[in-house]
C-alpha positions in Angstrom: -148.4 -134.0 43.9 -150.2 -131.1 43.5 -151.7 -129.0 40.1 -148.2 -126.9 39.6 -147.7 -129.6 37.4 -149.0 -130.2 33.7 -152.5 -132.2 33.7 -154.5 -133.3 30.7 -157.8 -133.8 30.3 -159.3 -136.3 27.6 -162.8 -135.1 26.2 -165.2 -136.8 25.0 -167.0 -134.7 22.2 -171.1 -136.2 21.6 -173.3 -135.2 25.0 -170.3 -134.0 27.1 -168.6 -131.0 24.0 -171.4 -131.4 21.8 -174.8 -130.9 23.1 -176.4 -132.6 20.6 -178.9 -134.5 22.7 -182.3 -133.5 19.8 -180.1 -134.9 16.7 -179.5 -138.2 18.6 -183.7 -139.1 19.5 -184.2 -137.7 16.3 -181.6 -140.2 14.7 -182.2 -143.2 17.1 -186.3 -142.8 16.1 -185.5 -142.7 12.5 -183.0 -146.0 12.9 -186.2 -147.6 14.6 -188.5 -146.7 12.1 -187.1 -148.3 9.2 -187.3 -152.2 11.7 -191.4 -150.8 12.8 -190.4 -150.0 16.1 -192.2 -147.1 18.4 -190.5 -144.2 18.8 -188.7 -143.1 22.2 -188.7 -140.2 24.7 -185.3 -138.6 25.5 -185.9 -139.7 29.6 -186.1 -143.1 27.6 -183.5 -142.8 26.0 -181.0 -141.9 28.9 -182.4 -144.1 31.3 -181.8 -147.6 28.7 -178.6 -146.4 27.0 -175.3 -148.4 26.8 -172.5 -149.6 24.4 -171.8 -151.3 22.2 -175.0 -149.9 20.4 -176.7 -152.9 19.9 -177.2 -154.2 23.5 -179.0 -150.7 23.9 -181.1 -152.2 20.5 -180.8 -155.6 22.8 -182.8 -153.5 25.6 -185.1 -152.3 23.2 -186.2 -155.0 21.0 -185.9 -157.8 23.5 -183.2 -159.3 21.6 -180.3 -158.6 19.6 -180.6 -156.7 16.3 -179.8 -159.9 13.3 -176.3 -158.5 11.4 -178.6 -157.0 8.0 -180.9 -155.1 10.9 -177.9 -153.1 12.6 -176.1 -152.3 9.0 -180.0 -150.8 8.1 -179.8 -149.6 11.8 -175.9 -148.0 11.4 -176.8 -146.1 8.1 -180.1 -144.7 9.2 -179.2 -143.8 11.9 -176.3 -141.2 10.4 -178.0 -140.6 7.7 -180.7 -138.5 10.1 -178.0 -137.7 12.7 -175.3 -135.6 10.0 -179.3 -133.7 9.2 -180.1 -132.8 12.8 -177.1 -131.9 14.4 -176.5 -128.9 12.1 -178.7 -127.5 14.7 -176.6 -128.1 17.1 -173.4 -126.1 18.8 -171.2 -126.4 21.9 -172.2 -127.0 25.4 -172.6 -123.4 27.4 -169.4 -122.3 28.3 -167.1 -124.8 27.1 -165.1 -122.3 24.8 -164.3 -121.0 28.2 -163.7 -124.0 30.1 -161.3 -125.1 27.6 -159.5 -121.7 27.3 -159.0 -121.4 31.0 -157.7 -124.5 31.0 -154.7 -123.8 28.5 -153.9 -121.2 29.9 -152.9 -122.9 33.6 -150.5 -124.4 31.6 -152.7 -127.9 31.6 -153.2 -130.1 28.1 -156.4 -131.6 26.3 -157.9 -133.9 23.4 -160.2 -135.1 22.0 -161.6 -139.0 22.4 -165.0 -139.7 19.9 -166.7 -142.8 18.6 -167.6 -140.4 15.9 -166.0 -140.8 12.9 -163.2 -138.6 12.4 -163.6 -137.3 8.8 -166.5 -135.7 10.2 -165.2 -134.9 13.4 -161.9 -132.9 12.9 -164.0 -130.7 10.8 -167.0 -130.1 13.2 -164.4 -129.4 15.7 -162.7 -127.1 13.8 -165.7 -125.0 12.5 -166.3 -124.1 15.5 -162.8 -122.6 16.4 -161.3 -124.4 19.4 -159.1 -126.8 17.5 -156.5 -125.0 19.3 -157.0 -126.1 22.6 -156.5 -129.4 22.0 -152.8 -131.5 21.0 -155.0 -133.6 18.9 -158.2 -134.7 18.2 -159.4 -138.7 17.4 -162.0 -139.6 16.6 -163.3 -143.1 14.9 -161.9 -144.6 11.8 -163.7 -148.2 10.7 -167.0 -149.1 11.8 -169.1 -148.5 14.0 -170.6 -150.2 17.7 -167.5 -150.9 19.2 -165.7 -149.8 23.3 -164.2 -147.1 23.5 -161.2 -148.8 25.6 -159.2 -150.5 22.9 -159.4 -146.7 20.9 -158.1 -145.1 24.6 -155.1 -147.0 24.8 -154.0 -145.9 21.5 -154.7 -142.4 22.4 -152.8 -142.0 25.3 -150.1 -143.8 23.9 -150.0 -141.4 20.7 -150.2 -138.5 22.8 -147.1 -138.6 23.5 -145.7 -137.7 27.3 -148.4 -137.2 29.0 -148.7 -139.0 31.8 -152.2 -141.7 32.7 -151.6 -141.1 36.2 -152.4 -137.1 35.6 -155.1 -137.9 33.2 -158.7 -137.6 33.3 -161.1 -138.4 31.3 -164.3 -136.3 31.1 -167.4 -137.8 29.0 -170.9 -138.4 29.0 -171.0 -142.3 29.5 -170.2 -145.3 31.3 -168.1 -146.5 28.5 -165.5 -143.3 29.5 -165.1 -143.9 32.2 -164.5 -147.8 31.7 -161.6 -146.3 28.8 -160.3 -144.0 31.5 -159.3 -146.8 33.9 -158.2 -149.1 30.8 -155.4 -147.4 30.5 -154.9 -145.7 34.4 -156.1 -142.8 34.1 -159.1 -141.3 35.7 -162.8 -140.5 34.8 -165.5 -137.4 35.5 -168.8 -138.3 34.0 -171.4 -135.7 32.7 -174.9 -136.1 33.1 -175.4 -133.8 30.3 -175.5 -136.2 27.6 -176.6 -140.1 26.9 -177.1 -141.5 30.1 -179.3 -140.3 33.3 -177.5 -139.6 36.7 -178.8 -143.5 38.4 -176.7 -145.3 35.5 -173.8 -143.0 35.3 -173.7 -143.5 39.5 -173.1 -147.4 39.2 -169.6 -146.9 38.0 -168.5 -145.3 41.0 -166.3 -142.7 39.3 -167.4 -138.7 40.9 -169.9 -137.3 38.4 -171.8 -133.8 37.9 -174.5 -131.9 36.3 -172.0 -129.4 34.4 -168.8 -129.4 32.6 -168.0 -126.5 35.0 -168.2 -129.0 37.5 -166.4 -131.9 35.9 -162.9 -130.0 35.1 -162.8 -128.7 39.1 -163.4 -132.0 39.4 -160.7 -133.4 37.3 -158.7 -130.3 39.4 -158.7 -132.4 42.5 -158.9 -135.5 41.4 -154.9 -135.3 40.0 -154.3 -132.5 42.7 -155.0 -135.2 45.0 
């Protein structure tokens, strides 16, 4: 099977298309401060980060946060993230990569755990919305797994074959979600996870989104 047939990429947003590392670490440390926890570096964040997010806090605190602590940290994180993200932009080269994939006759979508009502205007504001057949963010409380959302996302795409679909993201959860629906995954080292933790998943790991798209093409053509 070759790449002459249409293929699909499901893109992650935060840490993948949207380079928001500075906003993430700033908001995380603001949430930690609410509970008297010491700030952490981006390197430490990338070493320990995992989903669901309360498990990440458990790695730092030595215990799971209580429901009350989680509610405070989640609210503070999102409030500070909204303030910090205004200084963030698309990952280098994204606009050209999206245009080239679309021009080749393939389709693409976004599935993010970022709130849907915040995601859509952000994507639209960067002028890249026309490249996607669907832009979908999280509806409901934060902290869950992406796999359950991927099932609905693929179903709503309509006519997209999971076997010819590759999920590109920056977190192990992206690969888990891809495998859950019979798709494949490529993981990018520029976001929330360090290379070592991504390589544990057993899917291709790359250092740029250009490499990710090239690898997606190879996986689908194989």
